[in-house]
N, C-alpha and C positions, 0 to 999 in steps of 0.2 A: 137666128141662131138658137139652138136647143138650150133650154134653161139648165139642163144637167151638165152640158159641156161648159157653160159659163161658170157654174158652181165649182166644177172640178178645176178649171183653169185658175179661178180666184183663190181656191184653197192651196193650190201648188205655188202660186206667187206668194201668198202669205207665209207659207211654211219656208219657202226659199229665203225670203227677207228676214224671217225670224232666225234661221240658221246663220245667215250672214252676220246679223247683229250679235249673236252669241260668240261667233268666231272673232269678230272685230273687237270685242270688248276684253279679250284676253290680255293680261299684263305683258308688257314687252320687257324682256330682260336684256340689259345692256352688258356687254363684256367689261370686266374690270381688270385692272393691272395687278390685283392682289396675287401674291404667290400662293401656290398650292403646296401644302405640306406633303412631302413625298417620303420622308423617313420618320419612323416613330421614335419615341423616347428610348425604347430598348435598343434600337439600332444605333442611336447616338451614344448611348452608354458603351456599347460594344466598340464603337470607333474610338472613344476616349480611352477605354481600357487597353485596347490594342496599341494606341499611341504611347501610353504610359508603361506599357509592358506589364500590366496587372495592377493590382491594388484594390482598394475598397472605395466604392462610390459613396460619398458622404452627403452630396446635395445635388439636386437637379431642378432646374427651372426652365420653363418655356417662356420666351419673351419676344416682343415685337420691337425692333430697334432700327430706326432709319429705313423703314420699308422692308426689312428682312426678318423673317421668323427664324429664331435660333434657339438652341438649347445651351444653357450654361451648366456645365457639369464640373463638380469638384471631386477629386480623388486623393486619397491618402495612400502612400506606399512607403513603408518603413519610415524613414526620416524626411520624406519629401512630400510636398503638397502640390497638386496640379489643379489649375483652373483653366477650363477650355470652353471656347464658344464654337459650336458646330452649327452650320447652316442647315436648317430643317428641310430645305427643298433640294439640296445637292449632296449633303453629307460631308461637305468640305469643312476642314478645320479652319476657322477664321482667326483664332487667337489661342495661344498657349502661354500661361504663366506658370512658372515652376519655381518653387522656393523650398529651401531646406529648413526644417524645423530646428530650432536651437534649443537644446535641453540644458538647463542650468540646475545645479544641485545647490539648494540653500539649506545649510545645516542650521538647526535651531541652536541658539547659544544660551 
C-alpha cells in the first residue's frame, strides 16, 4: 500500500475520532418541570388594575410559592385596599383580598 494513502487514511480516522469526542462531551440538558414565566410585571399590574377598576399600585412582588411563580400586587382605590395574587405563567387571578380602610378622627383634648 502506498505510504501516502496510509497517511491520509490515518489522519482522516484521527480527525473523525476527535470530532466524535468533541461532540460526545457536550453537556446534556434535561427537561425540567419549572414553569416558564409568560406575563411580565406590567401585564400583571394591568390585570390587577382592571380587576379593581382602577386605583394606585402601591406594592408588587414576584414570588415562587408551591411550584407557582406569581405576582403579589397591592392596590389602593379611594377607601379600599386590594391584595391580589396573579399567576405569572397564565395571568389568572389566584386570590383577591379586598378590605375597606377605616378612618377614625381622634381630636386632641
